[in-house]
C-alpha positions in Angstrom: 5.9 3.6 18.0 9.2 4.1 19.9 9.8 2.9 23.4 10.0 6.4 25.0 6.7 7.4 23.3 5.0 4.4 24.7 6.4 5.1 28.2 5.2 8.8 27.9 1.7 7.7 27.0 1.5 5.1 29.7 2.7 7.7 32.3 0.0 10.2 31.2 -2.7 7.5 31.4 -1.6 6.4 34.9 -1.7 10.1 36.1 -5.3 10.4 34.8 -6.3 7.1 36.4 -5.0 8.2 39.7 -7.0 11.4 39.5 -10.1 9.5 38.5 -9.7 7.1 41.4 -9.5 9.9 43.8 -12.8 11.1 42.4 -14.4 7.7 42.9 -13.8 5.9 39.6 -12.6 2.3 40.4 -12.6 0.3 37.2 -10.6 2.5 34.7 -8.8 0.4 32.1 -6.0 1.8 29.9 -6.1 0.8 26.2 -2.6 1.5 24.9 -3.5 0.8 21.3 -6.0 3.6 21.1 -4.6 5.8 24.0 -8.0 5.8 25.7 -9.4 5.0 29.1 -12.6 3.0 29.6 -14.5 2.9 32.8 -18.0 3.0 34.3 -19.1 6.5 35.4 -19.8 6.8 39.1 -23.6 6.7 39.7 -25.5 8.9 42.1 -26.4 7.2 45.4 -29.5 5.2 45.0 -29.3 5.3 41.2 -30.0 1.8 39.9 -30.0 2.7 36.2 -27.5 0.9 34.0 -24.9 3.3 32.7 -22.8 2.3 29.7 -19.0 2.4 30.1 -17.3 5.7 29.2 -14.5 5.9 26.6 -12.2 8.9 27.3 -9.7 9.9 24.7 -6.3 11.1 26.0 -4.8 12.3 22.8 -5.4 16.0 23.6 -3.0 15.7 26.5 -0.1 15.2 24.0 -0.7 18.3 22.0 0.9 20.6 24.5 3.8 19.4 26.6 5.2 22.9 27.3 5.4 24.7 30.7 7.4 22.2 32.6 6.2 19.6 35.2 4.0 22.1 37.0 2.3 23.2 33.8 1.7 19.6 32.7 0.2 18.8 36.1 -2.1 21.8 35.9 -3.3 20.7 32.4 -4.0 17.2 33.8 -5.9 18.6 36.7 -8.1 20.7 34.3 -8.6 17.8 32.0 -9.9 15.5 34.7 -11.8 18.3 36.5 -13.5 19.2 33.2 -14.6 15.6 32.7 -15.9 15.4 36.3 -17.9 18.6 36.0 -19.6 17.2 32.9 -19.1 13.5 33.4 -19.3 11.0 30.5 -22.3 10.9 28.2 -25.5 12.6 29.1 -28.4 10.2 29.7 -30.9 12.8 28.3 -31.0 12.8 24.4 -32.0 16.5 24.2 -28.9 17.4 26.2 -26.6 15.0 24.4 -27.6 15.7 20.8 -26.0 19.1 20.3 -22.7 17.8 21.7 -22.4 14.9 19.3 -19.6 14.9 16.7 -18.5 12.2 14.2 -14.8 11.2 14.2 -12.8 9.2 11.7 -10.5 6.6 13.3 -8.7 3.4 12.6 -11.6 0.9 12.3 -10.1 -2.1 14.0 -11.7 -2.8 17.3 -9.0 -3.4 20.0 -10.9 -3.4 23.3 -12.3 -6.6 24.8 -14.3 -7.3 27.9 -16.1 -3.9 27.9 -18.7 -2.2 25.8 -17.2 -1.1 22.6 -17.6 2.5 21.2 -20.4 3.0 18.7 -18.9 2.6 15.2 -19.7 1.8 11.6 -17.4 1.3 8.5 -16.4 4.5 6.8 -13.5 3.7 4.4 -11.2 0.7 4.0 -9.8 -0.1 7.5 -11.3 3.1 8.9 -14.5 3.6 11.0 -16.8 6.4 11.9 -17.3 6.8 15.6 -19.4 9.3 17.6 -18.1 11.4 20.5 -19.5 13.9 23.0 -17.6 17.1 22.6 -17.3 19.1 25.8 -15.0 22.0 26.6 -12.3 20.0 28.4 -12.9 16.4 27.2 -14.0 14.3 24.3 -15.8 11.1 25.3 -16.7 8.2 22.9 -20.4 7.1 22.8 -20.7 3.4 23.4 -23.1 1.1 21.6 -25.0 0.5 24.8 -25.8 4.2 25.1 -28.4 3.9 22.3 -30.7 2.0 24.7 -30.6 4.8 27.2 -31.4 7.4 24.5 -34.0 5.1 22.8 -32.4 6.1 19.5 -31.3 4.1 16.5 -27.7 3.9 15.2 -28.6 5.9 12.1 -30.3 8.6 14.2 -27.2 9.1 16.3 -24.8 9.2 13.3 -27.0 11.6 11.4 -27.2 14.0 14.4 -23.5 13.9 14.9 -22.8 14.8 11.2 -25.3 17.5 11.3 -23.4 19.2 14.1 -20.2 19.7 12.0 -19.9 23.2 10.7 -18.9 22.1 7.1 -16.5 25.1 7.0 -15.7 26.5 3.5 -12.4 28.2 2.6 -12.4 31.6 1.1 -10.5 32.7 -2.0 -9.4 31.1 -5.3 -6.1 29.5 -6.0 -4.4 30.6 -9.2 -2.4 27.4 -9.4 -2.4 24.0 -7.6 -1.6 24.6 -3.9 -1.5 22.7 -0.6 -3.8 23.6 2.2 -3.1 22.3 5.7 -5.9 22.2 8.3 -4.5 22.0 11.8 -7.1 21.1 14.4 -7.3 23.2 17.6 -9.5 20.6 19.3 -12.8 22.1 18.2 -12.7 22.0 14.4 -12.7 18.2 13.7 -11.2 18.8 10.3 -10.5 15.1 9.5 -14.1 14.4 10.3 -15.2 16.7 7.5 -14.2 13.9 5.1 -17.3 12.1 6.3 -19.5 14.9 5.0 -20.8 14.2 1.5 -19.7 16.9 -1.0 -17.4 18.8 1.4 -14.1 17.8 -0.2 -15.4 18.6 -3.7 -16.2 22.1 -2.6 -12.5 22.8 -2.0 -11.6 22.6 -5.7 -11.3 26.3 -6.3 -9.2 26.8 -3.1 -6.6 24.1 -4.0 -6.6 24.7 -7.8 -8.3 21.5 -9.1 -10.0 18.3 -8.0 -9.0 17.9 -4.3 -6.9 15.0 -3.0 -6.9 14.8 0.8 -4.7 13.1 3.4 -5.7 12.5 7.1 -2.5 11.1 8.5 -3.4 11.9 12.1 -6.3 13.3 14.1 -5.2 16.9 14.2 -4.0 17.2 10.6 -5.8 17.3 7.2 -3.8 18.0 4.1 -5.5 18.9 0.8 -4.0 19.6 -2.6 -5.1 19.4 -6.3 -4.9 16.1 -8.2 -2.7 17.9 -10.8 -0.4 19.4 -8.1 3.3 18.7 -8.5 3.4 18.5 -4.7 1.3 15.3 -4.7 4.2 12.8 -4.6 5.7 14.8 -1.7 2.3 14.7 0.0 2.3 10.9 0.1 5.7 11.0 1.8 4.7 13.7 4.2 1.5 11.8 5.2 3.5 8.6 5.7 5.9 10.4 8.0 3.1 12.0 10.1 1.2 8.7 10.2 4.3 6.8 11.4 5.3 9.2 14.1 1.9 10.2 15.5 0.3 8.5 18.5 -3.1 9.6 17.0 -2.5 8.2 13.5 -5.5 7.7 11.1 -4.3 6.8 7.6 -1.4 7.4 5.2 -3.7 7.0 2.2 -5.0 9.7 -0.1 -8.8 10.3 -0.6 -11.0 12.0 -3.2 -14.7 12.5 -3.8 -16.7 10.3 -6.2 -19.5 11.5 -8.5 -22.0 11.5 -5.6 -19.7 13.5 -3.3 -18.8 10.5 -1.1 -15.2 10.3 0.0 -13.3 7.3 -1.4 -9.7 6.1 -1.7 -7.6 7.8 -4.4 -6.6 5.3 -7.0 -4.6 5.3 -10.2 -4.1 2.7 -13.0 -1.2 0.4 -13.6 1.8 2.4 -15.1 0.8 5.7 -13.5 3.8 7.5 -11.8 1.9 7.6 -8.5 1.0 3.9 -8.5 3.8 2.9 -6.1 2.8 5.6 -3.7 -0.8 4.5 -3.7 0.2 0.9 -3.2 2.6 1.6 -0.4 0.0 3.7 1.5 -2.6 1.0 1.1 -0.3 -1.7 2.3 1.0 0.3 5.2 -2.6 0.9 6.5 -3.6 -2.7 6.0 -0.6 -4.2 7.8 -1.0 -1.7 10.7 -4.7 -2.4 11.2 -4.3 -6.2 10.9 -1.5 -6.1 13.5 -3.8 -4.2 15.9 -6.6 -6.7 15.3 -4.3 -9.6 16.0 -3.8 -8.5 19.5 -7.4 -9.4 20.4 -7.9 -12.5 18.3 -7.6 -16.0 19.9 -5.4 -18.7 18.4 -2.6 -17.9 16.0 -3.7 -15.2 13.5 -1.5 -15.0 10.5 0.7 -11.9 10.1 0.4 -9.5 7.1 3.7 -8.1 5.6 4.6 -5.9 2.7 6.8 -7.2 -0.2 8.1 -5.6 -3.3 9.7 -2.3 -4.1 8.9 1.1 -5.6 10.2 -0.1 -9.0 8.2 -3.3 -9.2 5.3 -2.3 -7.1 4.2 -3.1 -3.5 1.9 -6.0 -2.5 0.7 -7.6 0.8 1.5 -11.1 1.8 -0.1 -13.3 4.5 2.3 -15.5 6.3 0.8 -18.9 7.1 2.7 -20.8 9.8 3.5 -24.1 8.2 1.1 -26.9 9.1 -0.7 -24.8 11.7 -4.3 -23.7 11.8 -4.6 -20.0 11.4 -6.8 -17.1 10.4 -5.5 -15.4 7.3 -5.9 -11.6 6.6 -6.9 -10.5 3.1 -3.8 -10.2 1.0 -2.4 -10.2 -2.5 -0.7 -13.5 -1.9 -0.2 -16.2 0.8 3.0 -17.8 1.9 3.2 -21.1 3.9 6.8 -22.2 4.4 8.3 -22.3 0.9 5.0 -22.3 -0.8 3.5 -19.2 -2.3 0.2 -18.6 -4.1 -1.7 -15.5 -5.3 -4.9 -14.8 -3.3 -7.1 -15.5 -6.4 -5.9 -19.1 -6.3 -6.6 -19.4 -2.5 -10.2 -18.2 -2.5 -11.8 -21.6 -3.2 -10.2 -23.0 -0.1 -11.1 -20.1 2.3 -14.1 -19.5 4.6 -14.8 -16.1 6.0 -14.5 -15.9 9.8 -17.9 -14.5 11.1 -17.9 -11.3 13.1 -14.3 -10.2 12.3 -13.5 -6.8 10.8 -11.3 -6.4 8.9 -12.0 -9.8 7.4 -10.1 -12.9 8.1 -10.3 -16.4 6.6 -10.0 -20.0 7.6 -8.5 -22.4 5.1 -10.2 -25.7 4.5 -7.2 -27.1 2.5 -4.1 -26.0 0.6 -3.9 -26.1 -3.2 -1.2 -28.1 -4.9 2.1 -26.5 -3.7 4.7 -25.0 -6.0 8.2 -23.8 -5.1 8.6 -20.0 -5.1 12.0 -19.3 -3.6 12.6 -16.3 -5.8 9.8 -14.5 -3.8 11.2 -15.1 -0.4 14.0 -12.6 -0.3 11.9 -9.4 -0.6 9.8 -9.6 2.5 9.2 -6.3 4.2 7.3 -5.8 7.5 5.1 -2.8 7.9 7.8 -1.2 10.0 10.3 -1.3 7.1 8.0 1.1 5.1 7.7 3.6 7.9 10.2 6.5 8.1 12.5 6.3 11.1 10.8 7.2 14.3 12.1 9.6 16.9 11.3 9.9 20.5 12.1 13.5 21.2 
């Protein structure tokens, strides 16, 4: 993300915080990684009930920057006023249940010191969260909220999924085509990938077995697996993922035999193999970098090495002679030493409670020189298209 974009997001967050403080909210914390605000909702006088912290997503404030300074201020005022009219998450389950929606997001937790949003794994490096959908705001449900509702995790997720429309396209494509779903804030198109069987039902509309991309929260791209546009779709998804402040994933997804959404994969030698590898590596390096922000000690970095011709792979960089927590990778480099991951596994112990997983090494296998591998290192940023801060 470019410097100007970070500044814009921070400025928007500070403007929302000022308005919330004028309304009595005192503990708002801005999370730059997820572009959210977390705070405790103001309680009514004399109310001693514990209220879980609120997680307020700010991404909708970036979708429309038209109208000049006065128009932007008016939208901010409406955004905060809408939240204050229907503050946070309803304590009553009967009131909250119809408002629940599932959302697909990067699965790496980034917030510390405050109740985390309710989440469960959905796809590699992605998680399923639950939000309260209100006319002006979208508020994450925290894990603590389940105690107030006296509901289990499964009950909340099932209710959220049931509230999605499961919209179906009309018409039949005569040849493989590309369909782009653009979210207006109410459709939750990317969340439809969480619904079993939904993607499969688009086969007639795209001209074959569907392949979907969810590069950012407001965009879902679907085409047929046989489409000549599929290589271009990988590039387009990577560009959107790299430039969006609301990125989800650059990877492609399909349905399995049970209708569950899974990552799209191809065998060695397939023309799209480099595209698939690159997308997987880009998502992994991005999510591990986000995770490293909250981990103590010296977590090892994950980078991407290789090329389109030879294939892409991930490499964990182990600071020489220093304890570290390694991310899962295709290979591990410590100084001049390099080993494939398969040879490292006997020396690794999983770090408990860390997702995506990290590993502590109990020893290093017999070293071997590998200088020929050291010239092709690529960071995650080198795979991203150039960013602009218009």
